[in-house]
MITORKOL-171107 format. One record per residue: residue in three letters; chain; x, y, z of N, C-alpha, C, CB in turn. Coordinates in Angstrom, 2 decimals, always signed. Glycine has a CB too. Example, Ala and Ser with C-alpha at 12.3 -4.5 7.8 and 13.67 -1.06 7.14 Angstrom:
// residues 2
+------+-------+---------+---------+---------+---------+---------+---------+---------+---------+---------+---------+---------+---------+
! rest ! kette !    n.c1 !    n.c2 !    n.c3 !   ca.c1 !   ca.c2 !   ca.c3 !    c.c1 !    c.c2 !    c.c3 !   cb.c1 !   cb.c2 !   cb.c3 !
+------+-------+---------+---------+---------+---------+---------+---------+---------+---------+---------+---------+---------+---------+
!  ALA !     A !  +13.19 !   -5.69 !   +7.80 !  +12.30 !   -4.50 !   +7.80 !  +13.20 !   -3.30 !   +7.80 !  +11.31 !   -4.47 !   +9.05 !
!  SER !     A !  +12.85 !   -2.25 !   +7.08 !  +13.67 !   -1.06 !   +7.14 !  +12.90 !   +0.03 !   +7.87 !  +14.08 !   -0.60 !   +5.72 !
+------+-------+---------+---------+---------+---------+---------+---------+---------+---------+---------+---------+---------+---------+
This chain:
// residues 72
+------+-------+---------+---------+---------+---------+---------+---------+---------+---------+---------+---------+---------+---------+
! rest ! kette !    n.c1 !    n.c2 !    n.c3 !   ca.c1 !   ca.c2 !   ca.c3 !    c.c1 !    c.c2 !    c.c3 !   cb.c1 !   cb.c2 !   cb.c3 !
+------+-------+---------+---------+---------+---------+---------+---------+---------+---------+---------+---------+---------+---------+
!  MET !     A !  +17.79 !   +4.40 !  -19.98 !  +18.59 !   +3.59 !  -19.09 !  +19.98 !   +3.34 !  -19.66 !  +17.89 !   +2.29 !  -18.80 !
!  ALA !     A !  +20.15 !   +3.56 !  -20.95 !  +21.43 !   +3.27 !  -21.58 !  +22.57 !   +4.08 !  -20.97 !  +21.34 !   +3.54 !  -23.07 !
!  ASN !     A !  +22.30 !   +5.31 !  -20.57 !  +23.35 !   +6.16 !  -20.01 !  +23.43 !   +6.11 !  -18.49 !  +23.14 !   +7.59 !  -20.45 !
!  SER !     A !  +22.65 !   +5.25 !  -17.88 !  +22.63 !   +5.16 !  -16.42 !  +23.81 !   +4.35 !  -15.90 !  +21.32 !   +4.54 !  -15.94 !
!  THR !     A !  +24.26 !   +4.71 !  -14.70 !  +25.34 !   +3.95 !  -14.07 !  +24.89 !   +3.26 !  -12.79 !  +26.52 !   +4.87 !  -13.77 !
!  ILE !     A !  +23.77 !   +3.70 !  -12.25 !  +23.24 !   +3.11 !  -11.02 !  +21.83 !   +2.59 !  -11.30 !  +23.24 !   +4.14 !   -9.85 !
!  TYR !     A !  +21.58 !   +1.36 !  -10.87 !  +20.26 !   +0.74 !  -11.03 !  +19.79 !   +0.26 !   -9.66 !  +20.31 !   -0.44 !  -12.06 !
!  SER !     A !  +18.51 !   +0.27 !   -9.45 !  +17.97 !   -0.25 !   -8.20 !  +16.62 !   -0.91 !   -8.46 !  +17.83 !   +0.89 !   -7.15 !
!  ALA !     A !  +16.17 !   -1.67 !   -7.49 !  +14.87 !   -2.33 !   -7.58 !  +14.17 !   -2.21 !   -6.23 !  +15.02 !   -3.83 !   -7.99 !
!  LEU !     A !  +12.85 !   -2.19 !   -6.27 !  +12.05 !   -2.13 !   -5.05 !  +11.20 !   -3.38 !   -4.96 !  +11.17 !   -0.85 !   -5.02 !
!  ASP !     A !  +11.13 !   -3.96 !   -3.79 !  +10.27 !   -5.11 !   -3.56 !   +8.99 !   -4.60 !   -2.90 !  +10.98 !   -6.20 !   -2.67 !
!  LEU !     A !   +7.92 !   -4.52 !   -3.68 !   +6.65 !   -4.00 !   -3.17 !   +5.62 !   -5.11 !   -3.01 !   +6.11 !   -2.93 !   -4.10 !
!  ARG !     A !   +6.07 !   -6.34 !   -2.90 !   +5.18 !   -7.50 !   -2.88 !   +4.09 !   -7.40 !   -1.81 !   +5.99 !   -8.74 !   -2.65 !
!  ASP !     A !   +4.45 !   -7.09 !   -0.59 !   +3.48 !   -6.98 !   +0.50 !   +3.31 !   -5.53 !   +0.94 !   +3.91 !   -7.85 !   +1.68 !
!  GLY !     A !   +3.48 !   -4.62 !   +0.01 !   +3.43 !   -3.20 !   +0.33 !   +2.12 !   -2.72 !   +0.90 !   +3.73 !   -2.42 !   -0.87 !
!  PHE !     A !   +1.00 !   -3.31 !   +0.46 !   -0.31 !   -2.89 !   +0.97 !   -0.35 !   -3.05 !   +2.49 !   -1.44 !   -3.72 !   +0.32 !
!  TYR !     A !   +0.31 !   -4.08 !   +2.99 !   +0.24 !   -4.39 !   +4.42 !   +1.09 !   -3.45 !   +5.27 !   +0.69 !   -5.81 !   +4.65 !
!  GLN !     A !   +1.72 !   -2.46 !   +4.66 !   +2.52 !   -1.48 !   +5.41 !   +1.74 !   -0.20 !   +5.66 !   +3.80 !   -1.17 !   +4.65 !
!  ILE !     A !   +0.53 !   -0.12 !   +5.12 !   -0.27 !   +1.11 !   +5.22 !   -1.40 !   +0.89 !   +6.24 !   -0.86 !   +1.51 !   +3.83 !
!  LEU !     A !   -1.45 !   +1.75 !   +7.23 !   -2.48 !   +1.63 !   +8.27 !   -3.84 !   +2.08 !   +7.74 !   -2.09 !   +2.45 !   +9.51 !
!  MET !     A !   -4.89 !   +1.43 !   +8.24 !   -6.26 !   +1.83 !   +7.90 !   -6.61 !   +3.10 !   +8.68 !   -7.27 !   +0.69 !   +8.21 !
!  CYS !     A !   -7.47 !   +3.93 !   +8.12 !   -8.03 !   +5.06 !   +8.87 !   -8.88 !   +4.50 !   +9.99 !   -8.86 !   +6.02 !   +7.94 !
!  GLU !     A !   -8.80 !   +5.10 !  +11.14 !   -9.56 !   +4.63 !  +12.31 !  -11.05 !   +4.48 !  +11.99 !   -9.37 !   +5.59 !  +13.49 !
!  SER !     A !  -11.59 !   +5.43 !  +11.24 !  -13.03 !   +5.40 !  +10.94 !  -13.41 !   +4.30 !   +9.96 !  -13.46 !   +6.74 !  +10.39 !
!  ASP !     A !  -12.44 !   +3.73 !   +9.24 !  -12.74 !   +2.70 !   +8.24 !  -12.50 !   +1.28 !   +8.73 !  -11.90 !   +2.94 !   +7.01 !
!  ILE !     A !  -11.89 !   +1.12 !   +9.89 !  -11.57 !   -0.22 !  +10.39 !  -12.82 !   -1.07 !  +10.56 !  -10.83 !   -0.12 !  +11.73 !
!  ALA !     A !  -13.88 !   -0.50 !  +11.09 !  -15.12 !   -1.26 !  +11.31 !  -15.73 !   -1.74 !   +9.99 !  -16.14 !   -0.40 !  +12.06 !
!  LEU !     A !  -15.45 !   -1.05 !   +8.90 !  -16.00 !   -1.44 !   +7.59 !  -15.35 !   -2.71 !   +7.05 !  -15.83 !   -0.31 !   +6.59 !
!  THR !     A !  -14.24 !   -3.12 !   +7.63 !  -13.55 !   -4.33 !   +7.16 !  -13.85 !   -5.54 !   +8.03 !  -12.04 !   -4.09 !   +7.13 !
!  ALA !     A !  -14.79 !   -5.41 !   +8.96 !  -15.08 !   -6.47 !   +9.94 !  -15.61 !   -7.74 !   +9.29 !  -16.08 !   -5.97 !  +10.97 !
!  VAL !     A !  -15.15 !   -8.87 !   +9.82 !  -15.62 !  -10.19 !   +9.39 !  -15.99 !  -10.96 !  +10.65 !  -14.51 !  -10.96 !   +8.54 !
!  SER !     A !  -17.16 !  -11.55 !  +10.64 !  -17.63 !  -12.34 !  +11.77 !  -17.44 !  -13.82 !  +11.46 !  -19.13 !  -12.04 !  +12.09 !
!  THR !     A !  -16.92 !  -14.56 !  +12.43 !  -16.69 !  -16.00 !  +12.25 !  -17.83 !  -16.80 !  +12.88 !  -15.33 !  -16.41 !  +12.86 !
!  PRO !     A !  -17.96 !  -18.08 !  +12.53 !  -19.00 !  -18.91 !  +13.14 !  -18.89 !  -19.01 !  +14.66 !  -18.95 !  -20.30 !  +12.55 !
!  SER !     A !  -17.71 !  -18.80 !  +15.21 !  -17.53 !  -18.86 !  +16.67 !  -17.79 !  -17.49 !  +17.33 !  -16.11 !  -19.34 !  +17.01 !
!  ASP !     A !  -18.46 !  -16.61 !  +16.60 !  -18.82 !  -15.27 !  +17.09 !  -17.63 !  -14.37 !  +17.39 !  -19.65 !  -15.40 !  +18.34 !
!  MET !     A !  -16.52 !  -14.61 !  +16.73 !  -15.38 !  -13.70 !  +16.85 !  -15.49 !  -12.65 !  +15.75 !  -14.02 !  -14.47 !  +16.75 !
!  LEU !     A !  -15.04 !  -11.46 !  +16.03 !  -15.06 !  -10.37 !  +15.07 !  -13.63 !   -9.98 !  +14.74 !  -15.86 !   -9.16 !  +15.62 !
!  TRP !     A !  -13.29 !  -10.05 !  +13.48 !  -11.95 !   -9.69 !  +13.02 !  -12.05 !   -8.41 !  +12.20 !  -11.32 !  -10.84 !  +12.18 !
!  GLU !     A !  -11.14 !   -7.48 !  +12.45 !  -11.09 !   -6.22 !  +11.70 !   -9.65 !   -5.99 !  +11.23 !  -11.58 !   -5.02 !  +12.58 !
!  TRP !     A !   -9.54 !   -5.48 !  +10.01 !   -8.22 !   -5.16 !   +9.46 !   -7.73 !   -3.84 !  +10.06 !   -8.27 !   -5.07 !   +7.91 !
!  LEU !     A !   -6.53 !   -3.84 !  +10.60 !   -5.89 !   -2.62 !  +11.10 !   -4.95 !   -2.04 !  +10.06 !   -5.13 !   -2.91 !  +12.40 !
!  ILE !     A !   -4.59 !   -2.87 !   +9.10 !   -3.75 !   -2.45 !   +7.98 !   -4.55 !   -2.62 !   +6.70 !   -2.42 !   -3.28 !   +7.93 !
!  MET !     A !   -4.12 !   -1.98 !   +5.64 !   -4.88 !   -1.99 !   +4.40 !   -4.81 !   -3.36 !   +3.72 !   -4.37 !   -0.90 !   +3.45 !
!  PRO !     A !   -5.94 !   -4.05 !   +3.61 !   -5.93 !   -5.37 !   +2.96 !   -6.01 !   -5.24 !   +1.45 !   -7.08 !   -6.22 !   +3.48 !
!  GLN !     A !   -5.58 !   -6.26 !   +0.77 !   -5.77 !   -6.31 !   -0.68 !   -7.22 !   -6.65 !   -0.95 !   -4.81 !   -7.35 !   -1.35 !
!  GLY !     A !   -7.75 !   -6.17 !   -2.06 !   -9.10 !   -6.52 !   -2.45 !  -10.13 !   -5.42 !   -2.24 !   -9.53 !   -7.70 !   -1.71 !
!  LEU !     A !   -9.81 !   -4.40 !   -1.46 !  -10.74 !   -3.28 !   -1.33 !  -10.69 !   -2.44 !   -2.60 !  -10.40 !   -2.42 !   -0.08 !
!  LYS !     A !  -11.77 !   -1.77 !   -2.91 !  -11.90 !   -1.04 !   -4.17 !  -10.78 !   -0.02 !   -4.40 !  -13.23 !   -0.33 !   -4.21 !
!  ASN !     A !  -10.44 !   +0.76 !   -3.40 !   -9.47 !   +1.84 !   -3.57 !   -8.07 !   +1.51 !   -3.08 !   -9.95 !   +3.06 !   -2.87 !
!  THR !     A !   -7.83 !   +0.27 !   -2.70 !   -6.50 !   -0.11 !   -2.21 !   -5.40 !   +0.16 !   -3.23 !   -6.50 !   -1.58 !   -1.84 !
!  PRO !     A !   -5.54 !   -0.24 !   -4.51 !   -4.46 !   +0.03 !   -5.46 !   -4.18 !   +1.53 !   -5.63 !   -4.80 !   -0.58 !   -6.80 !
!  ALA !     A !   -5.22 !   +2.34 !   -5.70 !   -5.03 !   +3.78 !   -5.86 !   -4.35 !   +4.39 !   -4.64 !   -6.38 !   +4.47 !   -6.11 !
!  THR !     A !   -4.75 !   +3.97 !   -3.46 !   -4.13 !   +4.47 !   -2.23 !   -2.67 !   +4.07 !   -2.16 !   -4.88 !   +3.94 !   -0.99 !
!  PHE !     A !   -2.38 !   +2.82 !   -2.49 !   -1.00 !   +2.34 !   -2.47 !   -0.15 !   +3.12 !   -3.48 !   -0.94 !   +0.83 !   -2.77 !
!  ASN !     A !   -0.68 !   +3.32 !   -4.69 !   +0.05 !   +4.06 !   -5.72 !   +0.33 !   +5.49 !   -5.27 !   -0.74 !   +4.06 !   -7.03 !
!  ARG !     A !   -0.64 !   +6.12 !   -4.64 !   -0.46 !   +7.49 !   -4.15 !   +0.64 !   +7.54 !   -3.08 !   -1.78 !   +8.03 !   -3.58 !
!  CYS !     A !   +0.67 !   +6.57 !   -2.19 !   +1.71 !   +6.52 !   -1.14 !   +3.10 !   +6.32 !   -1.73 !   +1.40 !   +5.40 !   -0.15 !
!  VAL !     A !   +3.24 !   +5.40 !   -2.67 !   +4.54 !   +5.14 !   -3.29 !   +5.01 !   +6.36 !   -4.08 !   +4.47 !   +3.89 !   -4.21 !
!  THR !     A !   +4.11 !   +6.98 !   -4.83 !   +4.45 !   +8.19 !   -5.58 !   +4.93 !   +9.29 !   -4.64 !   +3.25 !   +8.68 !   -6.40 !
!  HIS !     A !   +4.25 !   +9.45 !   -3.51 !   +4.64 !  +10.46 !   -2.53 !   +6.03 !  +10.15 !   -1.95 !   +3.59 !  +10.53 !   -1.40 !
!  LEU !     A !   +6.28 !   +8.89 !   -1.63 !   +7.57 !   +8.51 !   -1.05 !   +8.74 !   +8.68 !   -2.02 !   +7.51 !   +7.07 !   -0.58 !
!  LEU !     A !   +8.48 !   +8.47 !   -3.30 !   +9.56 !   +8.52 !   -4.29 !   +9.68 !   +9.85 !   -5.01 !   +9.36 !   +7.43 !   -5.30 !
!  ARG !     A !   +8.88 !  +10.83 !   -4.65 !   +8.90 !  +12.09 !   -5.39 !  +10.25 !  +12.80 !   -5.32 !   +7.82 !  +13.01 !   -4.87 !
!  SER !     A !  +10.99 !  +12.60 !   -4.26 !  +12.29 !  +13.28 !   -4.13 !  +13.35 !  +12.72 !   -5.07 !  +12.77 !  +13.18 !   -2.70 !
!  VAL !     A !  +13.14 !  +11.54 !   -5.62 !  +14.14 !  +10.96 !   -6.52 !  +13.72 !  +11.03 !   -7.99 !  +14.41 !   +9.51 !   -6.15 !
!  ARG !     A !  +12.64 !  +11.74 !   -8.29 !  +12.19 !  +11.83 !   -9.68 !  +13.23 !  +12.52 !  -10.57 !  +10.87 !  +12.59 !   -9.76 !
!  VAL !     A !  +14.02 !  +13.40 !  -10.00 !  +15.05 !  +14.06 !  -10.80 !  +16.08 !  +13.03 !  -11.30 !  +15.75 !  +15.16 !   -9.98 !
!  PHE !     A !  +16.27 !  +11.96 !  -10.54 !  +17.21 !  +10.92 !  -10.93 !  +16.57 !   +9.85 !  -11.80 !  +17.80 !  +10.28 !   -9.70 !
!  ALA !     A !  +15.25 !   +9.70 !  -11.70 !  +14.56 !   +8.63 !  -12.43 !  +13.27 !   +9.14 !  -13.05 !  +14.26 !   +7.44 !  -11.49 !
!  PRO !     A !  +13.39 !  +10.04 !  -14.03 !  +12.16 !  +10.54 !  -14.66 !  +11.48 !   +9.42 !  -15.44 !  +12.46 !  +11.73 !  -15.58 !
!  SER !     A !  +10.17 !   +9.47 !  -15.51 !   +9.46 !   +8.42 !  -16.26 !   +9.24 !   +8.82 !  -17.70 !   +8.13 !   +8.10 !  -15.60 !
+------+-------+---------+---------+---------+---------+---------+---------+---------+---------+---------+---------+---------+---------+
């Protein structure tokens, strides 16, 4: 970074909520309430086993074109 002239930052705080669930997996996130309502996640919620890996894969895919400018 010592020789860099341009710096940037990404705000990924609610990034999980930008990824849509697969249609076939939506029913697996269902929660039933005492009033007999059924809630299903349409977007990827935090707390699922593979959510971090899926999110990391998406971010890596989106940023692959700038790796020449920001090698790790």
